[in-house]
N, C-alpha and C positions, 0 to 999 in steps of 0.2 A: 645738321649741326645741333648740338645740345645747347641749352642755356649756358652751361659752364663754358663750352667752347666759344660761344658768342661773347661772353664776358671777357674771356682771355683775348680774343681777337680785337675787341673794342679797346681793351686796356693797352694792348701792344700798339695800336694806332695812336691813341691819345698820349701815351707815354713818350712818344718821339718829339713832342712839343714842349717847350719850356713852360708854357702857360698851364698845361695839364687840364684837369677837369674844371668846368665852370662851377662857381659856387652854387649852393642849393637853390637859392631864390631865382637865379638866372636859369638854371635847369628847369625849374618849375614853370617859368615864363615860356621857355622853349617848348615844354610839353603842352602847355595850354595852347600855344600857337599851332602846334601840330594837330591837336585834337580839333581845333577850328578848321583846319584844312580837311580833316576827315568829314566834318559836318558839311563843308562846302561840296565835296565830292558826292556825298549821299544826297544832298539836296538837288544836285544836278541830275542824279540818277532817278530822282523821284518827282520830277516836274518843274524844277526851277531852270529857267533858261540862262545859260552862261552869258555874261556881258560880252559885247563885241570884242573879239580878240582874246577872250579868256578861255583857257582849256577846261574841259570838263573835269579833268584830273583822273588819277589812278588810285583807286581805293587801296590796293595792295601796297603800293609805294608809300602812301600816307600812313598806313598801319605800321609799316616797317620803320618809317621815320620816328613814330612814337616809340616803338620798341627800342630803337637806338638810343633815344633820350632816356628811357627807363633803365636801360643797361648802364648808361653813363651814371645815372643817379645811384643805382645799386653799387656800382664799382666804387664810386667816390665814398660811399658810406660803408663799404666792406660787407655788403649783403650778398649772400649766396642765393641768387634768384632761383636756381633749380631746386634747392632745398625748401625754400619758403613757398614756391609754387606747388610743390608736392603736398605740403601741409594745407594749402588753400584748397586744392582738389579734394583732399580728404575731408576738409570742413564742409564743402558743398555736398559731397556724397553723403555725409552723415546728416547734416542739417536739413537737406532738401530731399531726403530719400522718399518720403511719402507726399511730397508737395504737388507733383504732377502725375498725370496718368501715363503709365508705361505703354509704349507702342506694343501691340499684340504680336507683330512680326519680329520683335527684338529677341 
């Protein structure tokens, strides 16, 4: 699935509800909450013992939850994530071209 397809699929799902997309600050709060859940999973993977009855969590699922909220934010604001993500990749490739040592087997 491309980012464009993901945006269309999320929009189709959200559009069936009268309430539509959450306002920007609520989406930001939701994203912050999801990032916290990523942090919890990573801490469990790196030595923190879950509380009794608490699941260790699934990093992939938490990352996907963040992506869902990001797609919602982009859709609400009319942002083509695929286009801007391509620009970001170009920015990193240009800006950081000499920043790290290239693997010899690449």
